[in-house]
C-alpha positions in Angstrom: 208.1 72.9 49.6 210.9 71.4 47.6 211.7 67.7 48.1 215.2 67.6 49.6 217.1 64.6 50.9 219.5 64.3 53.9 222.4 65.6 51.9 220.5 68.8 50.8 219.9 67.8 47.3 216.7 68.6 45.4 214.9 65.9 43.5 216.1 67.6 40.2 219.8 67.5 41.5 219.3 63.8 42.4 217.8 63.1 38.9 220.8 64.7 37.2 223.2 62.7 39.3 221.4 59.4 38.7 221.3 60.1 34.9 225.0 61.0 34.8 226.2 58.0 36.9 224.3 55.5 34.7 226.9 53.0 33.6 227.1 51.5 30.0 226.2 47.8 29.5 226.3 47.3 25.8 223.9 49.5 24.2 222.0 50.1 27.4 222.6 52.6 30.3 221.9 50.9 33.7 220.9 52.8 36.8 221.8 51.7 40.3 218.8 50.9 42.5 220.6 52.0 45.6 220.6 55.8 44.6 217.7 57.9 45.9 214.8 55.4 46.0 212.1 58.2 45.7 213.7 59.7 42.7 214.1 56.3 41.1 210.4 55.6 41.7 209.6 59.0 40.1 211.8 58.1 37.1 209.9 54.8 36.7 206.5 56.7 37.0 207.6 59.1 34.3 209.0 56.5 32.0 212.6 57.5 32.2 213.7 54.0 33.4 212.2 50.6 33.0 213.0 47.2 34.4 214.8 44.7 32.0 216.3 41.5 33.2 216.4 42.6 36.8 218.2 45.9 35.9 216.9 49.4 35.6 217.8 50.7 32.1 217.2 54.2 30.7 214.4 54.4 28.2 214.6 56.5 25.0 212.8 59.2 27.1 215.5 58.7 29.7 218.3 59.1 27.2 216.7 62.3 25.8 216.5 63.7 29.4 220.1 62.7 30.1 221.3 64.6 26.9 219.1 67.6 27.9 220.8 68.0 31.3 224.3 67.7 29.9 226.8 69.9 31.5 228.4 70.9 28.2 
């Protein structure tokens, strides 16, 4: 069974949404903690994001995954 949230999004769709809504903060991309807590947890376990100064930032692995799912 596929993990689907109340809006009908699969975890893969949630992951793409989170990656593409990351905001720029200098040379870092910051992810909002309020988006899909289960998916954020999975991203931390897989090493796509890490905590830095109280923020969740994309790791090099997260940046690569973001480029991989680019819509263009």
